[in-house]
C-alpha positions in Angstrom: -42.6 -14.2 -3.8 -43.7 -17.8 -4.2 -40.1 -19.1 -4.2 -39.1 -17.7 -1.0 -39.8 -21.1 0.6 -36.9 -22.5 -1.5 -33.5 -22.5 0.1 -30.0 -23.6 -0.7 -28.1 -24.5 2.3 -24.3 -25.8 2.0 -24.1 -29.2 3.6 -27.8 -30.0 3.2 -28.9 -32.0 0.4 -25.5 -31.3 -1.2 -26.6 -27.6 -1.5 -29.5 -28.3 -3.7 -32.6 -26.2 -3.8 -35.0 -27.5 -1.1 -38.3 -26.6 0.5 -36.6 -24.9 3.4 -38.2 -26.3 6.6 -38.4 -29.9 4.9 -35.0 -30.4 3.3 -36.9 -32.1 0.4 -35.2 -31.3 -2.7 -37.0 -29.5 -5.4 -35.4 -31.8 -8.1 -37.0 -34.9 -6.3 -40.5 -33.5 -6.4 -40.2 -32.4 -10.0 -38.8 -35.8 -10.9 -41.7 -37.5 -9.3 -44.1 -35.2 -11.1 -42.4 -36.1 -14.4 -43.1 -39.8 -13.6 -46.8 -39.0 -13.3 -47.1 -38.3 -9.6 -50.0 -35.8 -9.1 -49.9 -32.7 -6.7 -52.5 -34.7 -4.6 -50.2 -37.7 -4.5 -47.3 -35.7 -3.3 -49.3 -34.1 -0.6 -50.4 -37.4 0.5 -46.9 -39.0 0.3 -45.2 -36.0 1.9 -47.7 -34.7 4.6 -45.3 -32.0 5.8 -45.9 -30.3 2.4 -48.5 -27.7 1.7 -50.1 -26.6 -1.7 -48.1 -23.4 -1.3 -45.0 -25.4 -1.0 -45.7 -27.1 -4.3 -46.6 -23.8 -5.9 -43.1 -22.6 -4.8 -41.6 -25.8 -6.2 -43.3 -25.3 -9.6 -42.5 -21.6 -9.8 -38.8 -22.4 -8.9 -38.6 -25.0 -11.6 -40.0 -22.5 -14.1 -37.4 -20.1 -13.3 -34.6 -22.6 -12.9 -35.3 -25.3 -15.3 -31.7 -26.1 -16.4 -30.5 -26.2 -12.7 -33.3 -28.8 -11.7 -33.0 -30.9 -14.8 -29.3 -31.1 -14.4 -29.8 -32.2 -10.8 -32.2 -34.9 -12.0 -29.9 -36.1 -14.5 -26.9 -36.3 -12.1 -29.1 -38.2 -9.6 -30.2 -40.6 -12.3 -26.5 -41.2 -13.4 -25.4 -42.0 -10.0 -28.3 -44.3 -9.3 
């Protein structure tokens, strides 16, 4: 399952869905994509990520769109 790399851990990133070993929130990567950042740019900017990680992020987002969109909206309202 592609989303097996995605984890929610209480106390880490406020319990947001993250790429487990990196603690990078899914919402952050999806927000960057929405701003026009390509997968190639994400891989360059986050060298700890792999193409499989990004595939997991995209799959997780497709299956949990409301959750991730709400996290992005919450982050923007705080910032």
